[in-house]
C-alpha positions as a Markdown table, in Angstrom:
| # | Residue | x | y | z |
|---|---|---|---|---|
| 1 | Met | -6.7 | -83.6 | -9.0 |
| 2 | Arg | -3.6 | -81.7 | -10.4 |
| 3 | Pro | -3.3 | -78.8 | -7.8 |
| 4 | Leu | -3.6 | -81.4 | -4.9 |
| 5 | Glu | -0.8 | -83.3 | -7.1 |
| 6 | Ala | 1.0 | -80.3 | -7.4 |
| 7 | Leu | 0.9 | -79.3 | -3.7 |
| 8 | Val | 1.5 | -82.6 | -2.2 |
| 9 | Ala | 4.3 | -83.1 | -4.4 |
| 10 | Gln | 5.9 | -79.5 | -3.1 |
| 11 | Met | 5.1 | -80.5 | 0.5 |
| 12 | Trp | 5.9 | -84.2 | 0.9 |
| 13 | Pro | 8.2 | -85.2 | -2.4 |
| 14 | Gly | 7.9 | -88.6 | -3.2 |
| 15 | Ile | 4.3 | -89.0 | -1.7 |
| 16 | Pro | 1.5 | -90.1 | -3.8 |
| 17 | Val | -2.5 | -89.2 | -3.8 |
| 18 | Val | -4.3 | -92.0 | -3.4 |
| 19 | Pro | -8.1 | -92.0 | -3.0 |
| 20 | Ser | -9.7 | -94.2 | -0.2 |
| 21 | Leu | -12.7 | -94.3 | 1.3 |
| 22 | Ala | -13.5 | -93.5 | 4.4 |
| 23 | Val | -16.5 | -95.4 | 5.8 |
| 24 | Gly | -17.4 | -93.3 | 8.8 |
| 25 | Ala | -20.2 | -90.4 | 8.4 |
| 26 | Ser | -19.6 | -86.8 | 7.4 |
| 27 | Asp | -21.6 | -83.9 | 6.8 |
| 28 | Ala | -21.1 | -84.9 | 3.2 |
| 29 | Val | -24.3 | -87.0 | 3.2 |
| 30 | Phe | -25.9 | -83.7 | 2.6 |
| 31 | Thr | -24.3 | -82.5 | -0.4 |
| 32 | Arg | -23.8 | -86.3 | -1.5 |
| 33 | Gly | -28.0 | -86.6 | -1.2 |
| 34 | Ala | -28.5 | -83.4 | -3.4 |
| 35 | Gly | -26.4 | -84.8 | -6.2 |
| 36 | Ile | -23.1 | -83.1 | -5.3 |
| 37 | Pro | -20.0 | -85.0 | -6.0 |
| 38 | Thr | -18.0 | -84.4 | -2.5 |
| 39 | Tyr | -14.8 | -85.6 | -1.3 |
| 40 | Thr | -12.5 | -84.5 | 1.6 |
| 41 | Leu | -8.9 | -84.4 | 2.0 |
| 42 | Thr | -6.4 | -83.8 | 5.2 |
| 43 | Gly | -2.8 | -82.7 | 5.5 |
| 44 | Leu | -2.3 | -84.4 | 8.7 |
| 45 | Ala | 0.0 | -87.2 | 9.6 |
| 46 | Met | -0.7 | -89.8 | 11.9 |
| 47 | Asp | 1.2 | -93.0 | 13.3 |
| 48 | Arg | -0.3 | -96.0 | 11.8 |
| 49 | Asp | 0.8 | -97.6 | 15.2 |
| 50 | Asp | -0.8 | -95.0 | 17.5 |
| 51 | Asp | -4.4 | -94.3 | 15.7 |
| 52 | Arg | -6.3 | -93.2 | 18.4 |
| 53 | Ala | -8.7 | -91.5 | 16.4 |
| 54 | His | -12.2 | -90.8 | 18.2 |
| 55 | Gly | -10.9 | -92.5 | 21.4 |
| 56 | Lys | -11.3 | -91.0 | 25.0 |
| 57 | Asp | -7.2 | -90.2 | 24.4 |
| 58 | Glu | -7.6 | -89.0 | 20.5 |
| 59 | Arg | -4.4 | -86.9 | 19.9 |
| 60 | Leu | -2.5 | -85.3 | 17.0 |
| 61 | Gly | 1.1 | -84.1 | 17.3 |
| 62 | Val | 1.6 | -80.5 | 17.3 |
| 63 | Glu | 3.4 | -80.4 | 14.1 |
| 64 | Ser | 1.1 | -82.2 | 12.0 |
| 65 | Phe | -1.5 | -79.7 | 13.1 |
| 66 | Tyr | 0.6 | -76.5 | 11.9 |
| 67 | Arg | 1.5 | -78.9 | 8.7 |
| 68 | Gly | -1.9 | -79.7 | 8.0 |
| 69 | Asn | -3.0 | -76.1 | 8.3 |
| 70 | Glu | -0.3 | -74.7 | 6.0 |
| 71 | Phe | -1.1 | -77.5 | 3.5 |
| 72 | Met | -5.0 | -76.7 | 3.6 |
| 73 | Tyr | -4.2 | -72.9 | 3.1 |
| 74 | Arg | -2.0 | -73.7 | 0.4 |
| 75 | Tyr | -4.6 | -75.9 | -0.7 |
| 76 | Leu | -7.2 | -73.2 | -1.0 |
| 77 | Lys | -5.3 | -70.4 | -2.4 |
| 78 | Ala | -4.6 | -72.9 | -5.6 |
| 79 | Leu | -8.1 | -73.7 | -6.1 |
| 80 | Thr | -9.4 | -70.0 | -5.9 |
| 81 | Gly | -6.1 | -69.0 | -7.9 |
| 82 | Ser | -5.2 | -66.3 | -4.7 |
């Protein structure tokens, strides 16, 4: 959690890291089934009043897309020490 919290503090000062339960299905069913603790995260920002996830008009803002990519790149670098 420390690398995650440090990166979030850099990219989004003042925003806490809050674990939440995703009730939908994911590929993690296979790793969890094998006894491997599995978590997911995203650096994507979505408007809570305009959630169109999995709808016929699902969308994501361009800025959110690129910021999310930057977040994942920096997070993986932090985890691997590169």
